[in-house]
C-alpha positions in Angstrom: -26.3 36.8 36.4 -25.9 35.0 33.0 -27.6 34.9 29.6 -28.9 31.5 28.7 -30.4 30.1 25.6 -29.5 31.8 22.3 -29.9 28.7 20.1 -29.1 29.7 16.6 -25.5 30.7 15.6 -26.6 34.1 14.4 -28.4 34.9 17.7 -25.5 33.5 19.7 -22.9 35.5 17.8 -24.8 38.7 18.5 -25.4 38.0 22.2 -21.8 36.9 22.7 -20.6 40.4 21.7 -22.9 41.9 24.3 -21.7 39.5 27.0 -18.1 40.3 26.3 -18.8 44.0 26.7 -20.8 43.8 29.9 -18.8 40.8 31.3 -21.8 38.5 31.6 -21.4 34.7 30.9 -23.3 33.6 27.7 -24.5 29.9 27.9 -25.6 28.8 24.4 -26.2 25.4 22.7 -25.2 26.8 19.3 -23.1 24.1 17.6 -21.5 26.0 14.8 -17.7 25.8 14.8 -17.6 29.4 13.6 -18.4 30.4 17.2 -15.3 29.7 19.3 -15.1 29.9 23.1 -11.4 30.6 22.6 -12.1 34.0 21.2 -14.6 35.0 23.9 -13.8 34.7 27.6 -17.6 34.9 28.5 -18.9 32.3 26.0 -19.8 28.8 27.2 -21.0 26.3 24.6 -23.4 24.0 26.4 -23.6 21.4 23.5 -21.2 19.5 21.5 -19.6 21.4 18.6 -20.8 20.1 15.3 -17.2 19.7 14.2 -16.8 16.9 16.7 -19.1 14.6 14.7 -16.9 14.8 11.5 -14.8 11.8 12.4 -17.9 9.7 13.4 -19.5 10.4 10.0 -16.2 9.7 8.2 -16.0 6.4 10.1 -19.4 5.3 8.8 -18.4 6.2 5.2 -15.1 4.2 5.7 -17.0 1.2 7.3 -19.0 0.7 4.0 -16.0 1.4 1.7 -17.6 4.4 0.1 -15.0 6.5 -1.8 -17.1 9.6 -2.6 -19.9 11.5 -0.8 -22.0 14.6 -1.6 -22.5 17.2 1.2 -25.9 18.9 1.2 -26.0 21.7 3.7 -28.2 24.5 4.9 -26.9 27.8 3.4 -26.5 29.5 6.8 -23.7 30.1 9.3 -24.9 26.9 11.0 -24.7 24.8 7.8 -21.4 26.2 6.5 -19.5 25.8 9.7 -19.2 22.0 9.6 -18.0 21.7 5.9 -14.2 22.3 6.3 -14.0 19.9 9.3 -16.1 17.2 7.7 -14.2 17.4 4.4 -10.9 17.0 6.1 -12.1 14.0 8.2 -13.5 12.3 5.1 -10.2 12.9 3.3 -8.3 11.2 6.1 -10.6 8.2 5.7 -9.8 8.0 2.0 -13.1 9.5 0.9 -13.6 12.5 -1.3 -16.3 15.1 -1.3 -17.4 15.0 -5.0 -19.9 17.8 -4.6 -21.2 20.4 -2.1 -24.8 21.6 -2.6 -26.3 24.4 -0.5 -30.0 24.8 0.2 -31.2 28.2 1.3 -33.9 28.3 4.0 -35.9 30.5 1.8 -35.6 28.3 -1.3 -38.9 27.3 -3.0 -39.7 23.6 -3.3 -39.3 23.8 -7.1 -35.8 25.1 -6.6 -34.9 22.3 -4.2 -36.3 19.7 -6.6 -34.2 21.2 -9.4 -31.1 20.9 -7.2 -32.0 17.3 -6.4 -32.3 16.3 -10.0 -28.9 17.7 -10.6 -27.5 15.5 -7.8 -29.4 12.5 -9.2 -27.5 12.8 -12.4 -24.2 12.3 -10.6 -22.7 8.8 -10.1 -22.3 9.3 -6.3 -25.1 7.9 -4.3 -24.0 8.7 -0.7 -25.4 12.0 0.7 -24.5 13.7 4.0 -27.2 16.1 5.1 -26.5 19.0 7.5 -29.6 21.0 8.1 -32.1 22.0 10.7 -35.5 20.5 10.7 -37.5 23.3 9.0 -35.3 23.1 5.9 -34.7 19.3 6.1 -38.4 18.6 6.2 -39.0 20.2 2.8 -35.7 18.8 1.4 -36.6 15.2 2.2 -40.1 15.6 0.8 -38.6 16.8 -2.5 -36.0 13.9 -2.4 -39.0 11.5 -2.1 -40.6 13.1 -5.2 -37.3 13.0 -7.1 -37.1 9.2 -6.5 -33.9 9.4 -4.4 -35.3 7.4 -1.5 -35.0 4.2 -3.5 -32.6 1.3 -3.4 -29.0 2.2 -4.1 -29.0 5.5 -2.2 -27.5 6.2 1.2 -28.5 9.1 3.4 -26.5 10.2 6.5 -27.8 12.9 8.7 -25.6 15.0 10.9 -26.5 16.1 14.4 -28.5 18.1 15.4 -30.8 17.0 12.7 -30.6 13.3 13.8 -31.6 14.4 17.3 -34.6 16.3 16.0 -35.8 13.8 13.4 -38.9 13.3 15.4 -40.1 16.7 14.3 -40.0 15.7 10.6 -42.8 14.0 8.7 -42.1 10.2 9.0 -43.6 9.6 5.5 -40.7 11.4 4.0 -38.1 9.3 5.7 -37.6 6.0 3.9 -34.4 4.8 5.6 -31.3 6.7 6.5 -28.3 6.7 8.8 -27.5 9.4 11.3 -25.2 10.3 14.2 -26.3 11.9 17.3 -24.9 12.6 20.8 -25.2 9.6 23.1 -26.9 10.1 26.5 -27.2 7.3 29.0 -30.7 5.8 29.6 -30.4 5.7 33.4 -33.4 5.4 35.8 -32.8 9.0 36.8 -33.2 10.1 33.2 -36.3 8.0 32.7 -37.9 9.5 35.9 -37.0 13.0 34.8 -38.3 12.4 31.3 -41.7 11.2 32.7 -42.0 14.3 34.9 -41.0 16.5 32.0 -43.6 15.0 29.6 -46.4 15.3 32.1 -45.7 18.9 32.8 -45.2 19.8 29.1 -48.4 18.1 28.2 -50.3 20.1 30.8 -48.8 23.4 29.6 -48.9 22.6 25.9 -51.8 20.2 25.2 -51.7 21.0 21.5 -48.3 19.2 21.1 -48.5 15.6 19.8 -44.9 14.4 19.9 -43.1 15.0 23.2 -39.5 13.7 23.0 -36.6 14.8 25.1 -33.3 14.7 23.3 -29.7 15.4 24.2 -30.1 19.1 23.8 -32.8 19.1 26.5 -30.5 17.1 28.9 -27.6 19.5 28.2 -29.8 22.4 29.0 -30.8 20.9 32.3 -27.2 20.1 33.2 -26.2 23.7 32.2 -28.7 25.2 34.6 -27.4 23.0 37.3 -23.8 24.0 36.5 -24.8 27.7 36.6 -26.6 27.3 40.0 -23.6 25.4 41.5 -21.2 28.0 40.2 -23.3 30.8 41.7 -23.2 29.1 45.0 -19.5 28.7 44.9 -18.9 32.3 44.0 -21.4 33.4 46.7 -22.8 36.3 44.7 -26.0 38.0 45.5 -29.1 36.9 43.6 -29.4 40.5 42.3 -25.9 41.4 41.2 -25.0 44.9 40.6 -23.3 46.4 37.6 -20.6 49.0 37.5 -21.8 52.0 35.5 -18.6 53.6 34.2 -20.0 55.6 31.3 -23.0 57.3 29.9 -24.2 57.3 26.4 -25.9 54.4 24.6 -28.2 52.0 26.5 -25.5 49.2 26.4 -22.9 51.5 27.9 -25.4 52.6 30.5 -25.7 49.0 31.8 -22.1 49.0 32.8 -20.2 45.7 33.6 -21.2 42.8 35.9 -19.6 42.5 39.3 -20.0 38.7 39.3 -19.2 37.8 35.7 -15.4 37.8 36.0 -15.7 35.4 38.9 -18.5 33.3 37.5 -17.2 32.8 33.9 -14.0 30.9 34.8 -16.0 28.4 36.9 -18.5 27.8 34.1 -15.8 27.5 31.4 -14.1 24.6 33.3 -16.8 22.6 35.0 -17.2 18.9 35.5 -20.1 17.0 36.9 -22.2 13.8 36.5 -25.5 15.1 35.0 -28.5 13.6 33.3 -26.6 13.6 30.0 -23.7 11.6 31.5 -20.2 13.0 31.8 -20.9 16.7 31.7 -17.5 18.3 31.3 -16.9 21.8 30.0 -13.2 22.5 29.2 -12.1 26.0 28.0 -15.7 27.0 27.5 -16.5 23.9 25.3 -18.7 21.0 26.3 -16.5 17.9 25.5 -17.9 15.3 23.1 -17.5 11.7 24.1 -19.7 9.0 22.4 -21.9 9.3 19.3 -24.8 7.0 18.7 -25.3 5.7 15.1 -29.0 5.5 14.3 -30.9 3.7 11.6 -34.1 5.7 11.0 -37.0 4.1 9.2 -40.2 6.1 9.2 -41.3 6.7 12.7 -38.8 4.2 14.2 -35.2 4.8 15.1 -32.9 2.0 16.1 -29.4 2.2 17.5 -27.0 0.1 15.3 -23.7 1.1 16.8 -21.6 3.7 18.6 -18.5 5.7 17.8 -15.9 6.6 20.4 -12.8 8.7 19.6 -10.2 6.2 20.6 -12.1 3.0 19.6 -13.9 3.9 16.4 -17.2 2.1 15.5 -18.5 -0.7 17.7 -21.8 -2.5 17.9 -22.0 -2.2 21.6 -20.9 0.5 24.0 -18.1 -1.3 25.7 -14.3 -1.2 25.9 -12.4 -3.0 23.2 -15.0 -2.8 20.5 -16.1 -5.9 18.5 -12.9 -6.9 16.7 -11.7 -5.9 13.3 -14.4 -7.4 11.0 -16.3 -4.5 9.5 -19.4 -6.6 9.1 -19.6 -7.0 12.8 -19.2 -3.4 13.8 -22.8 -2.4 13.2 -26.1 -4.0 13.8 -28.7 -4.8 11.1 -29.3 -1.8 8.9 -32.3 -1.1 6.7 -31.4 0.9 3.6 -33.7 2.8 1.2 -35.8 0.4 -0.7 -36.3 -1.7 2.4 -33.1 -3.7 1.7 -30.5 -5.0 4.0 -27.7 -4.9 1.4 -25.5 -1.8 1.8 -25.4 0.5 -1.3 -22.3 0.4 -3.4 -22.1 4.2 -3.0 -22.1 5.1 -6.7 -23.8 4.1 -9.8 -22.5 3.9 -13.4 -26.0 3.7 -14.9 -27.0 7.1 -13.6 -29.8 9.3 -15.0 -27.2 10.8 -17.3 -25.4 7.6 -17.9 -22.8 8.0 -20.6 -20.3 5.8 -22.3 -16.9 6.0 -20.6 -14.2 7.4 -22.7 -11.1 5.2 -22.6 -7.9 6.8 -24.0 -5.5 4.6 -25.9 -2.3 5.6 -27.8 -2.2 5.6 -31.5 1.4 4.6 -31.4 2.5 2.1 -28.8 6.0 0.8 -28.0 4.9 -2.7 -29.1 1.9 -3.7 -31.2 1.5 -6.9 -29.1 0.7 -4.7 -26.1 -1.6 -2.1 -27.8 -2.5 -2.0 -31.5 -5.0 0.6 -32.8 -6.6 0.6 -36.2 -9.7 2.4 -37.6 -12.2 1.0 -40.1 -12.2 3.5 -43.0 -15.9 2.7 -43.9 -17.5 2.6 -40.5 -14.9 4.7 -38.6 -15.0 2.2 -35.8 -11.9 2.0 -33.7 -10.4 -1.5 -33.3 -8.0 -2.1 -30.5 -6.1 -5.3 -29.8 -3.2 -6.4 -27.7 -2.3 -7.8 -24.3 -3.2 -4.6 -22.4 -6.6 -4.4 -24.2 -7.5 -8.0 -23.5 -6.7 -7.6 -19.8 -8.7 -4.4 -19.6 -11.8 -5.8 -21.3 -11.7 -9.0 -19.3 -11.5 -6.9 -16.1 -14.5 -4.8 -17.2 -16.5 -8.0 -18.0 -15.7 -9.3 -14.5 -17.3 -6.3 -12.7 -20.6 -7.0 -11.0 -22.3 -4.3 -13.1 -22.3 -3.5 -16.8 -20.3 -0.6 -18.1 -20.3 0.9 -21.5 -17.1 2.3 -22.8 -15.5 3.3 -26.1 -11.8 3.6 -27.1 -10.6 7.1 -28.1 -7.3 7.1 -29.9 -5.0 9.9 -28.8 -2.4 11.4 -31.0 0.7 13.1 -29.7 1.1 16.8 -30.2 4.1 16.0 -32.3 2.6 13.7 -34.9 6.0 13.1 -36.5 7.5 11.8 -33.3 8.8 8.2 -33.7 7.9 7.4 -30.1 5.0 7.9 -27.8 4.9 10.3 -24.8 2.5 8.9 -22.2 2.7 12.0 -20.1 0.5 14.0 -22.4 -1.9 11.1 -22.6 -2.2 10.9 -18.8 -2.7 14.6 -18.7 -6.0 14.1 -20.5 -7.3 12.4 -17.3 -6.6 15.5 -15.3 -8.3 17.6 -17.9 -11.4 15.3 -17.7 -11.1 14.4 -21.4 -10.8 10.7 -20.7 -12.3 8.5 -17.9 -9.4 6.0 -18.1 -6.3 5.3 -20.1 -5.2 1.8 -21.3 -1.6 1.4 -22.4 1.7 -0.1 -21.3 2.0 2.7 -18.7 4.5 2.2 -15.9 3.3 3.3 -12.6 5.5 6.0 -10.9 5.2 8.1 -7.8 5.1 11.3 -9.9 2.3 10.0 -12.2 0.3 8.8 -9.2 -0.1 12.4 -8.1 -2.1 13.2 -11.2 -4.1 9.9 -11.7 -5.2 6.9 -9.8 -3.6 3.6 -10.8 -5.0 0.1 -10.4 -2.8 -2.6 -9.0 -0.2 -3.8 -11.6 -1.5 -6.4 -14.0 2.0 -7.4 -15.1 5.4 -7.2 -13.5 7.8 -4.8 -15.1 11.4 -3.6 -14.9 14.3 -2.4 -17.0 16.9 -4.9 -18.4 19.3 -5.4 -21.3 19.1 -7.5 -24.5 22.3 -8.6 -26.1 23.2 -10.9 -29.0 24.1 -14.5 -28.2 27.7 -15.1 -29.1 29.4 -18.5 -29.6 32.3 -19.2 -27.3 35.7 -19.1 -28.9 37.3 -22.6 -29.2 40.7 -23.2 -27.5 42.9 -26.1 -26.7 42.8 -25.1 -23.1 39.0 -24.8 -22.7 39.1 -27.7 -20.2 40.9 -25.3 -17.8 38.3 -22.6 -17.9 35.8 -23.9 -15.3 38.4 -23.3 -12.5 40.7 -20.4 -11.8 44.4 -20.8 -11.7 44.5 -20.4 -7.9 41.9 -23.1 -7.5 43.8 -25.5 -9.7 47.0 -24.9 -7.6 45.0 -25.3 -4.4 43.5 -28.6 -5.5 47.0 -29.9 -6.6 48.4 -28.9 -3.2 45.7 -30.8 -1.4 46.2 -33.9 -3.5 49.9 -34.0 -2.6 49.2 -33.2 1.1 46.5 -35.9 1.3 48.8 -38.5 -0.4 51.6 -37.6 2.0 49.4 -38.0 5.1 48.1 -41.4 3.9 51.7 -42.5 3.2 52.8 -41.4 6.7 49.9 -43.3 8.3 50.4 -46.5 6.2 54.2 -46.7 5.9 54.8 -48.8 9.0 51.7 -51.0 8.5 51.1 -51.5 4.8 53.6 -53.3 2.6 52.2 -51.5 -0.5 53.4 -48.2 1.0 57.0 -49.5 1.5 59.9 -50.1 -0.7 62.6 -48.0 -2.4 62.5 -44.2 -2.0 61.4 -43.6 -5.6 58.7 -46.2 -5.3 57.3 -44.5 -2.1 57.4 -41.0 -3.8 55.5 -42.5 -6.7 53.0 -44.1 -4.4 52.3 -40.7 -2.8 51.4 -39.2 -6.2 49.7 -42.3 -7.5 47.4 -42.8 -4.6 46.4 -39.1 -4.3 45.6 -38.6 -8.0 44.0 -42.0 -8.5 41.2 -40.9 -6.2 40.0 -38.6 -9.1 38.6 -41.7 -10.8 38.2 -43.7 -7.6 40.6 -46.3 -9.2 43.0 -46.7 -6.3 43.5 -50.4 -5.6 45.7 -50.1 -2.5 44.0 -51.0 0.7 44.6 -48.9 3.7 44.9 -50.6 7.1 45.1 -47.7 9.6 41.8 -46.3 10.9 43.3 -42.9 10.7 44.0 -43.4 7.1 40.5 -44.6 6.4 39.2 -41.5 8.1 41.4 -39.3 5.9 40.5 -41.2 2.7 36.8 -41.0 3.3 36.8 -37.3 3.8 39.1 -36.8 0.8 36.9 -39.0 -1.5 33.9 -36.8 -0.5 35.9 -33.7 -1.4 37.0 -35.2 -4.7 33.4 -36.1 -5.5 32.2 -32.5 -4.9 35.1 -31.0 -6.9 34.6 -33.4 -9.8 30.8 -32.8 -9.9 31.3 -29.0 -9.8 34.0 -29.1 -12.5 31.8 -31.3 -14.7 28.7 -29.0 -14.3 30.6 -25.8 -15.0 32.4 -27.3 -18.0 29.1 -28.5 -19.4 27.7 -25.0 -18.8 30.6 -23.4 -20.6 30.2 -25.7 -23.6 26.4 -25.5 -23.9 25.4 -22.0 -22.7 26.4 -19.2 -25.0 28.6 -16.7 -23.3 28.2 -12.9 -23.4 30.9 -10.3 -23.7 29.2 -8.0 -21.2 26.3 -8.6 -18.7 24.8 -5.1 -18.2 24.3 -1.9 -20.3 26.7 -0.1 -18.0 29.5 -2.6 -18.7 28.8 -2.2 -22.4 29.0 1.6 -22.4 32.2 1.5 -20.3 33.7 -0.4 -23.3 32.8 2.4 -25.6 29.8 0.5 -27.1 26.4 2.1 -27.9 23.1 1.0 -26.5 19.6 1.4 -28.0 16.3 2.0 -26.4 12.7 3.1 -27.2 12.2 6.6 -26.0 10.2 6.8 -22.7 10.6 8.7 -19.5 11.1 5.5 -17.5 13.9 3.9 -19.6 15.6 7.3 -20.3 15.5 8.1 -16.6 17.3 4.9 -15.7 19.9 5.4 -18.5 20.5 9.1 -17.5 21.0 8.2 -13.9 23.6 5.5 -14.6 25.3 6.6 -17.8 26.4 10.2 -18.0 27.7 9.9 -21.6 24.5 10.4 -23.6 26.4 10.1 -26.9 26.2 6.3 -26.4 22.4 6.3 -26.7 20.4 5.5 -29.8 16.7 5.8 -30.1 15.0 2.8 -31.8 11.3 2.7 -32.7 10.4 -1.0 -33.3 11.5 -4.6 -32.9 12.7 -4.7 -36.5 15.1 -1.8 -35.7 16.2 -3.7 -32.6 17.1 -6.7 -34.7 18.9 -4.6 -37.4 20.9 -2.5 -34.9 21.9 -5.6 -32.8 22.9 -7.5 -36.0 25.1 -4.6 -37.1 26.8 -4.1 -33.8 28.1 -0.9 -32.4 31.1 -0.7 -34.6 29.1 -0.8 -37.8 26.6 1.9 -36.8 24.3 -0.3 -34.8 24.2 -1.0 -31.0 25.8 -3.6 -28.8 22.7 -3.9 -26.5 19.1 -2.7 -26.2 17.5 -1.5 -23.0 13.7 -1.9 -22.5 11.0 -3.0 -20.1 10.5 -6.7 -19.4 7.2 -7.1 -21.3 8.7 -5.7 -24.4 11.8 -7.8 -24.0 9.7 -10.9 -23.7 7.9 -10.1 -26.9 11.1 -9.4 -28.7 12.8 -12.6 -27.5 9.7 -14.6 -28.4 9.9 -13.3 -32.0 13.7 -13.6 -32.4 14.4 -17.0 -30.8 18.0 -18.2 -30.4 19.5 -14.9 -31.5 19.3 -12.7 -28.5 19.1 -13.1 -24.7 18.4 -10.9 -21.7 21.5 -10.2 -19.6 22.5 -8.3 -16.5 20.6 -7.0 -13.5 16.9 -6.0 -13.6 16.0 -2.5 -12.5 12.6 -3.2 -10.8 9.7 -0.8 -11.1 6.0 -0.8 -10.1 4.8 -2.5 -13.2 2.0 -1.6 -15.7 -1.4 -0.4 -14.4 -4.5 1.1 -15.8 -4.9 4.9 -15.1 -8.2 6.5 -14.0 -9.2 10.0 -13.0 -8.2 11.0 -9.5 -10.9 9.7 -7.1 -12.6 7.5 -9.6 -14.6 4.7 -7.8 -13.8 2.3 -10.7 -10.1 2.1 -9.6 -10.8 -0.1 -6.6 -13.3 -2.4 -8.5 -11.0 -2.9 -11.5 -8.1 -3.6 -9.1 -10.2 -6.3 -7.4 -11.1 -7.7 -10.8 -7.4 -7.9 -11.7 -6.8 -9.9 -8.5 -9.5 -12.3 -9.4 -8.1 -12.8 -12.9 -4.7 -13.6 -11.4 -6.3 -16.1 -9.1 -8.6 -17.9 -11.5 -6.0 -18.3 -14.3 -7.5 -15.8 -16.8 -4.5 -13.6 -16.6 -2.2 -16.6 -17.5 -4.3 -17.5 -20.5 -4.1 -13.9 -21.8 -0.3 -13.9 -21.2 0.2 -17.2 -23.1 -1.9 -15.8 -26.0 0.4 -12.8 -26.5 3.7 -13.9 -25.0 3.7 -17.6 -25.9 4.2 -20.6 -23.7 7.8 -19.8 -22.8 9.9 -21.5 -25.5 13.5 -20.9 -26.3 13.2 -17.1 -26.3 12.1 -17.0 -22.7 14.6 -19.6 -21.6 17.3 -17.6 -23.2 16.1 -14.5 -21.4 16.4 -16.2 -18.0 19.6 -18.1 -18.5 22.2 -17.2 -16.0 25.8 -16.3 -17.0 28.2 -19.1 -16.1 31.1 -18.1 -13.9 34.5 -19.7 -13.2 34.8 -21.4 -9.9 37.2 -19.9 -7.4 38.7 -21.0 -4.1 36.0 -19.0 -2.3 33.4 -21.5 -3.6 35.1 -24.4 -1.8 36.5 -22.7 1.4 34.4 -24.9 3.6 35.3 -28.1 1.8 39.1 -27.4 1.9 38.8 -26.5 5.6 37.1 -29.8 6.4 39.6 -31.8 4.4 42.6 -30.0 5.7 41.6 -30.2 9.3 40.8 -34.0 9.0 44.2 -34.7 7.4 46.1 -32.6 9.8 44.3 -34.0 12.8 45.0 -37.6 11.8 48.7 -36.7 11.2 48.9 -35.0 14.6 47.3 -38.0 16.4 49.8 -40.4 14.7 52.8 -38.3 15.6 51.6 -37.9 19.2 51.4 -41.7 19.7 54.7 -42.3 17.7 56.7 -39.8 19.9 55.0 -41.1 23.0 56.0 -44.7 22.3 59.5 -43.7 21.5 59.9 -41.2 24.3 63.0 -42.9 25.6 64.8 -42.1 22.4 63.7 -38.5 22.5 64.7 -38.2 26.2 68.2 -39.7 25.7 71.4 -37.6 26.0 72.3 -38.1 22.4 72.5 -35.1 20.0 69.5 -33.8 18.2 70.8 -35.2 14.9 71.3 -38.6 16.3 67.8 -38.6 17.9 66.2 -37.7 14.5 68.1 -40.3 12.7 67.2 -43.0 15.2 63.5 -41.9 15.1 63.6 -42.0 11.3 65.0 -45.6 11.4 62.2 -46.6 13.8 59.6 -45.0 11.5 61.0 -46.8 8.5 60.8 -50.2 10.2 57.7 -52.2 9.5 55.5 -53.1 12.5 53.7 -56.4 12.8 51.8 -55.8 16.0 49.2 -53.4 14.6 
């Protein structure tokens, strides 16, 4: 009817071929992903595929912030099958597999011990073990002898080893984590387990440990599934085979009559069994929940669960336990009987070596990195801002690290500048463990190395000489544009006219001969500049207009004064950006680097305007000469170098134009180095506790005139657009007051306007009425 029970992958692989040929369903608990029900229509996997636990193991690694793990596996089809899936799941969790070590089932204990000593020399202290109990028993005994069950190590066992740990010697198990398939502990399961133990003890009295695991429950549920499927198909208990050929014994068997009907039912079967939700889909028993175990000697405690859509949680319930990683698992005992989770790697390993830190012999600025070598002792002395930050970060780590600086020389020793690409390449070649220099982080470089967070902001900007403003008799006109001057004059006249209209009939000071009234319009309007008008206004409308106008005059006067002061005290620049400078035919200088050169090439197509400079002294000389005398009109560099240059040449140069932001300076480590995260955290602490500021003041100064010049903004002439709102308010208030006055004036004199006289006569009569003084208001 069916073949049930080939447990190992090799056995199952052989029997599956037979089942396909004779069309008999093969029900096997073999977990290796190399056996795929998709490739065989008669294969039914009655256990969870070992590949399904990869994400659960990766979640444990991520939960403890481990960045690297070592995979130790049994050198069989069963052991190898999990590796590609587990490696991919770990990579998605930002963890790398630093080493894969295979242990042959036939390996001698001495050989296993030798492999363990090799693993002990590595910095990684997290091991994922994928073996069956016969090999695992000897492996853990040797690990105990090698001293790898001590504090600082972390062991994670994969299923099915976790489910079968009761078959191992408890003395060899110090403390380890493991994942295994979860099965509910219902009363039905407990009753069944009691009956099973009683019967097994009667039939096998020599067995001491009688434990029923998930594989046993799956086996029971598989038999029930088979029995139910047979009933549904309604086949005879002794099915017949079609014998279509003669020859070998296999061919003589023929093909099953019931297999083609039975296999589809078994390959898509769902029931509620002893193991919980027993669902076979496309020939594969579907995984649901993994149990995370903490095994210590003979005891095994459940510390959490993993569910596909929820991840790790302390309790098996919907929604999990929040986002705090410390609350996702219960109390865990680690090797060494400690409750503190291992860091996952150790610098002071058995083969502890001094880290090699690459530094450039030639740096763009000696204040950033300066390298010298003692001729007598041959000791390398490194100083500079980058060096101080790196050494302080290493001192801030919670563990001691030995390191030495290794100066690196360009392939082209005669090159006047330094190429950091060749220096970073040494990390990929494993010649250096880290590189310390003024290295700008870029997306391209991050593909080859790992960068810490930036320890100083950076960007590309322009340095130009400070030039004195040219003196002129008309400098007082410079703060405002000609259009703004004309607009202000027009508003002065308009406001004076409106006040005259409103006050003419009421105020004796706004009456008199025509020339005196015209003079009053000009005098009253322009006298508000100094708030020296002595004429009193009587109309409420006039008071409203004057108040608004005085506010406008106050704003205009203050703005004019501030801009004039700026023009007379702040030195002005002929150009504000290196692009403006090159458009005028001037040359710009820069220190050769891929970052600065890339910005220049992308914005300035004419490379003949570029000049390579190698030091701050050359900056000063070239800027002093100017572009027309063989020098440059501006220098383009990164912000830290510009700060140093301006600090050394105070009052002579300033930073101008826009800043092309980039990712800043960072320390580079080998790809996957666990030090990257810890050093980044140390940099954050330095920025928070003020140590970074103290180092910056040491090398860049307190600020001073150089930095103030670097941040001074270019003054600009004020335009009408700067005061659109102000003019709109003033104009509307004056126009509204004038409109209200005219409305009441025409309304009170509506008889004149409605008379039969000519338009000219009406206007003359209204003008005469307007010119008469009124005493009733």
